[in-house]
Residue, then its C-alpha position, 0 to 999 in steps of 0.5 A: m488458464e494462467k493465459e486467459r486469465f490475463d487475457r484482457l491485461l495481454q492486450i496491453v502488455s507483452v507476455e515478457d512483460l507479464a513474467k517480468v511482473e510475475s517475479k517480483r516479490i512485494i511486501i505490504f505494511g498495513l491491510g486497511g482501506v489503502g493496502g487492502s487496494a494495493l494488495e488487490a490491484l496487484v494480484r489482479a495484475g499479475f503479481k504472485h509473491f507477497t508478504i502481508v504484514d497487519n496486527d489488526v483485525i476488521e472491525i465494523t468502522n471499516l465497512n465504509r471503505q475498506l475493500l477487506a471489511t464485509t459483515k462476515t468478516i468482522g472481527v477477523p485478522k486482516i492478514k487472514v481475509a486478505k490472504e483467503r480473497m486473494l487466493e479466490i482471485n489467482p490460486n498461484c499466489k504465494i502469501n506470507v502473512v505475519f501478524a505483527r507491527v512494524h517498528s524500529e526495533n524489529i525492522e531487520d527481521f523483515n529481510l526488507e532487502s530481499f523484496d522488490y518494492i515495499v509498500d506503506a500503508i501504515d497508519s502509525f506515524e511512529d512505525k511508518m517513520a521507522l520504516i520510511v527511514y530504514a527503507v530510504k537509508n538502505k536505499l530500498p524501493i518504497i513507496s509511501a501513503m500519506g494522508a487519505g483521510n478527511r478526503f473525498d475527492p479522487t481525482k486529486v491523487i497523485v504520485t510523487k516525490i515528499e519534497k514536492t508535497e503540499g496541503c497534507p498536514l501527514a506529509k508535513k511531518v514526514r517531510y520535517h523528519l526526512r530533512q532532520e535524517k538528511l533524507k530525500g527521494l521518498m516516492v509518495v502518493t498523495s492528494l492535492e485536495l485540502p482535508v476537510t475539518s472533522i465533525g467529531n473528534k476523530l479522523g473521518s474517511s470516505s469510500f472514495v480516497p483510500p482506495a485511490f491510494g492503494l490503486a495509485m500505489a500498484s500502478y506506480i510498481f506495475r509502470n516501473v517494473i514494464s518500463k524496465 
């Protein structure tokens, strides 16, 4: 059954590569439009060991872009929906769920050194920077999502170092704070597309770009694993 599950993947990677993938431990912070798509792509690619961290429930406004959001899951914690959905895809996954937000006071509680990859799909800038600074200072393997909002074009999504980003207001803030900490080298997913101006007073989002960010993050991790 397990070999059949990954039959199409094993047409393009070796059994040894898949074994490496299956052994890795990943922690994902944030299960919205970016994090939810990253998680599912990683599960479908053969990863089995996850800790997922989020302190939010699915809302009706999530329906336009978030993989986990359906009319049946509104009001349900995202970690619960995510775990159930991933186990339907691959019951052999081991998924630890944490209903919490990461911040500077509790970051050591997550034992980040025990993970092979950290996925930052956090919306809150303060929480995002707490995670980024801790990971980069401690030379932990992290990939971080920059701004996916107010954009329409998934073909403009790239993976690069934070120092090479341009045109993204969030990336500009992250670059500034990392310079203040004298840190560099953070790997990020960003967009070359300039954000459009919101019509209202909220950040907007389409169904096209956040999932593309998540897929790019998952692809980056997968390619790094099988290349070693």
